LOSE-900957 format. One record per residue (C-alpha): z, x, y. Coordinates in steps of 0.02 Angstrom, whole numbers, plus 32768, in hexadecimal, padded with zeros to 4 digits. Each point is the difference from the previous one (the first is absolute). Layout:
// residues N
ZXY/...
This chain:
// residues 712
50C1BC331D81/7FD080708093/7F547FD18044/8005808B8081/801F80907F88/7FA57FA77F71/8098800A7F8E/804D7F867F88/809480107F8A/80357F9D7F6A/80B5801E7FD0/7FF680A28063/7F6A80407F9E/7F4F80148044/7F7B7F8E7FBA/7F4C80378017/7F7A7F818029/7F5280138045/7FE17FEB80BC/7FB27F537FF0/80907FC77F93/807A803C8085/7FA47F9A8084/80017F647F93/80BA80147FDE/8024801980B8/7F9E7F63802F/805D7F987F7F/80AD803A8032/7FD87FE480B7/7FE67F4A7FCD/80917FE07F88/80087F5B7FA3/7F5B7FC9804C/7F647FDF7F9B/7F8480868037/7F507FC97FD9/7F8580707FA4/7F8980028093/808E80308075/802480987F95/7F4980307FF6/7FEB7FEF80BC/809D80678023/7FED808C7F80/7F4380097FEF/7FC07FD480AF/7F45800B801C/7FE9802E7F49/7FA87F9B7F7A/80717FFC7F66/80207F817F79/80A67FAF7FD3/800680707F66/802B80958071/80967FA08042/80327FC77F52/7FFC80B47FC3/806E80378091/807F7F757FDE/800480347F48/801E80B6802F/808B7FCC8077/80577F9C7F79/7FF980937F88/804580758084/808F7F89802B/80297FCC7F4E/7FC97F4E8027/7F957F847F9F/7F9A7F658024/80707F9D7F8B/80B47FFF8039/7FD5805780A3/808D804D8065/7F978043808F/7F4E7FBE8007/7FDF7F4D7FCC/7F507FC67FD8/7FCB7F588043/7F697FD77F91/7F587FF9805D/805C800E80A7/805380A88019/80A780597FF2/80B27FEF8040/808480878013/809C7FAD7FB9/808580898009/807E8005808E/7FC580618099/807980558077/7FD1805D809E/8069809A8021/804E800B80AE/7FB880768081/802080BA7FE6/80327FE27F4C/7FFB80A17F9B/7FE57FF77F46/8003808E7F83/7F8980037F6F/80917FEE7F85/80987FB18055/809F7FF47F9A/80707F677FF6/808E804E8062/7FA480778073/7FA97FD080A2/7F47801F8008/7FC680A88042/7FDB800D80B9/7F84808D7FE7/7F6C7F92802B/80107F6E8079/7F907F6E7FDD/7FB07F858077/802A7F468003/7F697FE87F8F/8065803E7F6C/801D7F707F86/80617FF07F5E/7FA67F8C7F89/80567FD57F5E/80437F8A7F7E/80B6801A7FD3/802880B9800F/7F4A80397FF5/7FA9804C8095/7F46801C7FFB/7F968095802B/7F5F80627FF7/7FCE80AA803A/7F5480028051/7F7E8081802D/804880A4802B/808C7FCB8072/80937FD17F92/8099806A7FF2/800B80107F43/7FF980AE7FB7/805E805D7F7A/807080948024/7F9A80898052/80188090807A/80237FB780AD/7F6F7FF58078/7FF77FD280B6/7FCC7F4C8020/7FD87F9B809A/80947F9F8046/7FA47F597FF3/7F837FB87F86/7F51800E8049/7F987F648017/7F777FE17F80/7F777F807FED/7F827FDA7F7A/7F4C80188039/7F9F7FCF7F63/80267F6F7F8C/7F9680117F64/80457FB87F5F/7FBA80997FA8/800380B08045/7FE0804880AE/801980BA801C/7FCB80A18059/800B7FCE80B8/7FA2806A8081/80007FE180BC/7F6B80068073/801080858089/80357F7E8082/807E7FB07F89/7FB77F538018/7FBC7FF17F4E/802B80407F55/7F99801A7F63/80477FE47F53/7FCE7FE47F4B/801A7F557FB2/7FE57FB57F55/7FC07F4E8015/7FD77FDB7F4B/7F5E80617FF4/803B80B38015/804080688091/7F9C800280A0/801D804280B0/80317F838088/8020801480BB/807A7F8E805A/803A7FF480B3/80B7802B8011/80257F74807A/80487F627FB1/7F747F8B7FCC/7F7C80898016/7F5E7FF17FA0/7FD680627F63/7F5B80447FBE/7FD280477F57/7FB280AD800E/7FCB80237F4B/7FC77F8A7F77/7FB380687F75/807E7FD47F78/802B80B67FD9/80B97FFC8031/8003805280AA/80AA80408039/805B80778076/7FA57FDC80A5/80158080808B/7FC57FD780B0/7FA2808C805A/8044804180A7/7F617FC18056/801C7F517FBA/7F4C7FF67FC3/801780217F46/807C7FE17F74/801080787F6E/80387FBB7F58/8004802B7F47/7FA37FA07F79/804C7FEB7F54/7F607FBE7FB4/7F818078804D/807A80928017/801380708096/80197FEC80BB/7F8E7F8D8064/7FE47FD380B8/7FD67F548044/7FE77FC180B3/80A27FB58043/7FAA7F58801D/7FAD80007F56/7F5B80437FC0/7FB8806E7F78/807D80817FC0/7FC980B47FE8/804780767F80/805A809B803E/804280497F5C/7FEA7FD77F48/80B6801D7FD4/80AD7FEB804A/80647F7C805D/80797FE18091/7F95803D8092/8052802D80A6/7FA8802F80A3/80208097806D/802E7FCE80B4/7F5A80428041/7FA07F957F82/7F9C80917FB8/805980167F5A/80487F977F74/8087803F7F8B/80137FAC7F56/8050801A7F56/7F9780327F6A/80487F7E7F88/7FC37F4D7FFB/80767F6F801B/803E7FD07F53/80597F5D8029/80607FA78089/80A87FF67FA7/808D8001807F/804E80A07FBE/7F6080617FDB/800B80AF804D/7F868030808A/7FA9807D7F8E/800B80337F49/7FE780B37FC4/7F898059800F/7FCF7FA980A3/7FE680718098/7FC27FE980B3/7F4E80168041/7FAE7FF380AA/7F507FC68028/7F9E7FF080A2/7FF37F4B8038/7F46801D801E/7FEB80327F4A/7FFC80A17F9C/805780557F6F/80BD7FE37FF1/806C809B8018/80A2801D7FA0/809D7FFD806C/808A80127F7C/7FFC80427F4F/803D7F9C7F69/80B4802D7FDC/801D805680A7/80747FB08031/80347FBB7F55/7FC67F527FCD/7F707F938036/7FD67FFA80B9/7FDF7F578051/800E7F8D8097/7FC6807F8083/80097FE180BC/7FD480698098/807D802C8088/7FCD7FBE80AD/7FD280B0803B/7F9080177F67/805680A17FCC/805D7FC27F66/7FE87F8C7F6B/809D7FB47FB3/7FFB7FC37F4C/806E7FCD7F6E/800B80567F57/80327FBC7F57/8018804F7F57/806E7FE37F6B/80AE7FEF804B/7FD0805080A6/7FC37FAF80A0/7FF9804F80AD/7FB47FF280AD/7F9780908044/7F8E802B808E/7F6F807A8001/7FA7804C8095/7F4E7FC6801E/7FBC80A97FCA/80667FF77F5F/805C80A38021/80B07FBF8021/80657F8E7F8C/80A97FBB8035/80747F8F7F9D/80407F6B8063/80767FAE7F83/802D800D7F49/80877FD37F81/80AA7FCC8041/80A780287FB5/80187F8D7F6C/7F597FA8801D/7F49801D7FD9/7FA97F8A807A/7F477FDD7FF8/7FAA802080A6/7F6D7F918030/7F7780078083/8033804D80A9/7FCA7FCA80AF/8014805C80A6/80397FA9809E/7F7A8001808B/805B808A805E/801A80667F63/80BD80088015/802A7F9B7F65/7FBE7FFC7F4E/801B7F587FA7/7FFA7FE97F43/803D7F907F75/807180377F72/804E7FB67F66/809680337F9A/7FCA80057F49/7F7A7F7E802C/80827F888048/80547FE180A7/7F6A8028806B/8018803980B3/7F9B802C809B/803780A6804B/7FD18078808A/801780B98025/7FFD805580A9/7F6A80768006/803080B28033/7FBA804080A3/7FBD809E7FAE/7FC380317F54/808480507F94/80927FA3804D/806D7F977F8E/7FDD7F477FEE/80907F8C8022/804F7F907F7E/7FA27F5C7FE4/804A7F64804E/7FE57F527FBE/7FA47F7E8065/80047F747F7E/803F7FE77F4E/7FCE7F887F76/802E7FE37F4B/7F837F727FED/7F5D80498041/7FA980A7800A/7FDB803C80B1/7F5680547FF4/7F6D803F8068/8054800980AC/7F978014809E/8046800780B1/7FB87F918089/7FA1806C8080/80827FD58085/808980447F8F/80707F67800F/7FE37FB67F52/7FCD80307F50/7F9C7F9C7F81/801780117F44/7FDF7FA57F5E/80977FAD7FAF/7FD77FFB7F47/805E7FA67F75/7FEF80217F46/80247F917F6D/7FE180347F4D/801A7FA27F5D/7FDB80247F4A/7F787F987FAF/7FD27FEE7F48/7F507FED7FBC/7FE77FC47F4C/7F8980717F9F/7F997FE97F62/803C80987F9C/7F5A80177FA7/7F807FE38089/806C8042808E/7FD07F6B806C/806F7F8B8064/80327F6B7F94/804C7F9C808F/802E800380B7/808080758050/80B17FBD8019/808D80498067/809980447FA4/805F802080A3/7FF97F9E80A2/8082802F8081/7FF77FFA80BE/802380A08060/7FED806A7F67/7F8980757FA7/7FFC800A7F43/7F8F80897FBD/7FD980867F7C/801C7F947F63/8014805C7F5B/800B7FB07F53/8087802F7F84/7FBF80517F5F/80057F587FA3/7FB37F9F8091/80927F888010/8040803980AA/7FBF804680A3/8055807F8070/7FC9800080B6/8030803380AF/80417F81807B/803A801280B3/803E7F858083/7FDB801780B8/8069808C8043/803F80307F53/7FE180897F81/7F8B7FF77F6A/805F7FCA7F65/7FD07FFA7F49/7FF97F507FB9/7FDE7FC07F50/7FBD7F567FCC/7FB77FAF7F65/7F44800C7FE9/7FEE7F4A803A/805F802380A2/80A67FB47FCE/80AD80508008/7FD58079808D/8094806B8034/802080A88055/803B80907F94/801F8082808A/806E7FF08099/7FF780AC8053/7FE3800480BE/7F7A80847FDD/7F537FB97FDF/7FBC80067F4F/7F4B800A7FC9/7F8C801E7F6B/80567F997F78/7FCD80267F4D/804E7FDE7F57/804A80717F7D/7FBD7FDC7F50/80A37FAD7FC7/7FE57F738080/80B7800D8032/7FED80738096/7F9180048099/7FD480A58054/7FE4800B80BB/7FF6807A8091/807B80088090/8033807C8085/80B280387FE2/804E80908060/7F59802F804E/7FA980157F58/7F847F8C7FAA/80567FD77F5E/7FCE7FAB7F5E/80887F877FCC/80157F797F7D/80607F5D8000/80427FB37F60/7FDE7F458005/80997FCC7F9C/80818046807A/7F9A8035809A/803B80B37FE9/7F948081805A/7FE280AD7FB8/7FB78093805D/7F7C80547F94/7FB0808B8067/7FC9803280AD/7F4480088018/7FA480868063/7F907FE18098/80517F588029/7F8A7F8A7FA3/7FE87F4A8031/7FBB7FB57F5E/802A802C7F4C/7FF47FBA7F4F/806280297F62/7F9380227F68/7FFD7F817F70/806C80727F95/807E8016808D/7FF480BF7FFD/7F9480268099/7FE47FC380AF/7F5B8000805F/80077FFD80BD/7F9B801F809E/803D80778087/7FBE8068808F/7FB480AA7FDD/7FA380618085/7FE97F698070/7FBB7F8D7F78/80557F907F80/7FF280467F4F/80367FC87F52/808A80537F9C/80557FEA7F57/80B280387FDB/80737FF67F68/808C7F84801D/8080806E7FA8/7FDC808B807B/7F83808B800D/7F6E8036806A/7F8C7F80804C/7F4780147FDF/7F7F7FDD8087/7F6A7FA17FBB/7F8E7FE98097/7FCE8075808D/7F957FFC809C/7FFB7FA180A3/7FE47F507FB9/80A37F9F7FF3/80337FBC7F56/807B7F737FE5/804B7F797F90/800080577F55/80077F8A7F6C/801580327F48/7F8F7FC27F75/80627FA57F77/7FF680997F8D/80388076808B/7F6780707FF2/7FA57FCF80A0/80297FDA80B5/7F9D7F928074/8012800D80BD/7FA47FEC80A4/7FA880898062/7FE47FE480B9/7F5E80318054/7FA17FD3809F/7FF17F428007/80317FEA7F4B/807D80227F77/7FCD801D7F4B/804C7FD87F56/8013809A7F93/804A80327F59/803980AB7FC5/806680467F6F/80BB7FF8801C/800880B97FD2/7F7F802D8085/7F47801B7FF5/7F5D7FB5803B/80057F67806F/7F887F727FD7/7FCD7F878089/7FF37F4D7FBE/7FDB7FA280A0/7FB8804D809D/7FAF7FAD8096/80267FA480A1/80A87FA8800B/80B080237FC7/803780077F49/80B3801A7FC6/802A7FFA7F45/80AC7FD07FC1/7FFC7FC47F4C/7FAC800D7F55/7FD67F7C7F7E/8071800C7F66/7F7680517F98/7FDE80818087/7F487FD48013/80087FAF80AD/804E803080A6/80377F7B807C/7FEE802A80B8/80007FAD80AA/7F6080138064/7FC37FDB80AF/7F4A7FCA8005/7FAF7FC380A1/80AB7FF28051/804B7F957F74/808580397F85/7FFC7FC77F4A/803880347F52/7F8380597F8F/7FF980607F5E/7F8F808B7FC3/7FE880527F56/805780A77FE6/7F5280427FD7/7FB67FC280A3/7F7C7F7C801A/7FFB7F65806D/809C7FBA8050/803A7F507FD3/804E7F938086/808E7F8E7FC8/80367FA880A1/7FA57FAD8091/80698015809C/7FA17FE380A3/808780168083/7FD8809C8064/80B280228034/80427FEE7F4F/801380987F90/801480107F44/806480917FBB/8048804F7F62/7FB27FA17F6D/806680167F60/7FBC7FCA7F56/807A7FB07F88/801B805C7F59/7FDA7F577FB2/7F538005804F/80047F4D8041/803A801A80B3/7FE3806E8099/80807FFC808C/7FE5804680AE/80367FEF80B5/7FA67F8D807A/8030803180B1/7FCD7FB480A5/800B804780AF/80027F8D8097/801D802680B6/7FD27FEE80B5/7FF9806B809C/809380008076/801E804580AE/80A8804C8030/803E803180AD/802F80B78003/80A380468043/7FEF806E8098/
């Protein structure tokens, strides 16, 4: 265990735990064989914070899962009932200047590529050594093109300590305070905290409408933010007061250095999932006077390709940097303030298609910082040297920090330029099952989890044609998405693909013996199948336009998918045996998540619009689109009832995600679940062909704000 670099290894393999769990583990191993009282742990790990013992109990449980330990027959952490915990494994302190590789062999000395301080400790029982990779500063990453890295790990410290979710840091002009959004059980609100240790905190907004993305004005008098509930960009006095509305649409405001203008993206914030792109198509950038007035378009949808999001001004006010995202394409760009010049900063790398997240300029404008992820895993914080003149080539990005356990998002550089703040976000997703009355379509019991694994996301469940099994995606931290199959009650779960390339969009062939899925092979997005009896993979066909989500028709002869077309995501259908694809939807509104009706005649999908997404149906052969559900909030369909009369979808209403269904002929929506956690998300509801069960993903994002010293 390396407390300085925040790394831990177990049998040479990284084990991901949350930051608080790392601190608890460190405290226990610093006191081996001693009973550490519960209050001691609370005082050490949660100082000056009011939490209950249940928070500590949850952390201990997560640690045991990560380490392969248990309360009964403990090898590492022993519970002393009502008293506390004791670390019972042997503890050995490595000698000074010990160098340890991430995977030392039995007959090879450890690598000397990174010398460690005397604080490096091996903690273990028998041959096991423990480890965890924390917030953005571990050294785990899969094979990738080499990038320059600092010679030493930068120092980091945690500056917020919520048990829920803190994100979107923004510094005051003097760097003494920072604003951020926090979910404290009643929705997201804007808070201001002094940066100094032990500094006081005040709450700036309290309207219950999920206020996010604060941006401190250059004068220090106002804070701009976006409202999920009320929509648009708002301004509020930096010490609190009545907010005033600046725009009725858009999100992610950023101030010009002279304080006269705010740039923002046209799309609303959909969710706070750790891997959510900065902007979905057809998002573009707008500018508005801080004093008020009509917003003016800065970029056009699709130029550059993808949705435009996460804008930030350069310190001289002449440029706006932003991230783009589309199906299988993400890039960094900058646009001149007058909108006349577009320059690409970074794009796809050889062998990789990274996702680029929100950029941030250094105070002197010589560096551009940004987060990336490789196929939504192995997140890193990077920077590029800004060219002295427009038109000059940008240098290759260099990594500042790497993490397989947490997403490094929303960076902002301290005004002095010596440190950078960011949100370190962790995801966990599991598949839940809800019993359904087949006749009434109502819940006949409470939800129960079918999967429950630490450091993992299980998602996109799909029932086999007879309803006996479920195919789904699963990925471990730092690993690729794999196709898994389990029984409908959650038993006998096992992977059926083993390729290093990520898989997605599982769906069944009508014989129930094969599962179709998408994967990128040789640079092309390919439809493949895997035979469950022998795990044999078969390449079926390459798909055009690099789609990200697809479904095989009930008869196994066609595939419906979503892909970019003219800067927006559109729906297509293509024969599986080969032939021309047929485009079903057109226009600037993005369409996604196609799902076949049981008879194969209709498709349901979502259509994104300002501040909302709608549920629609249309003939699978093309034709008129019918809107079933339209209004505020997000709605994403994924499954049909066996008789084809109802469509299951996940919806966000008043900041809360739940499972709903709606009649294929329209009418009122019917809510099936009652989740009230604002940083939990439901996704991908699939209706069993037997009619008695709906399965779906329940995902939770947690995280805090961290501060990292920057290399010079």
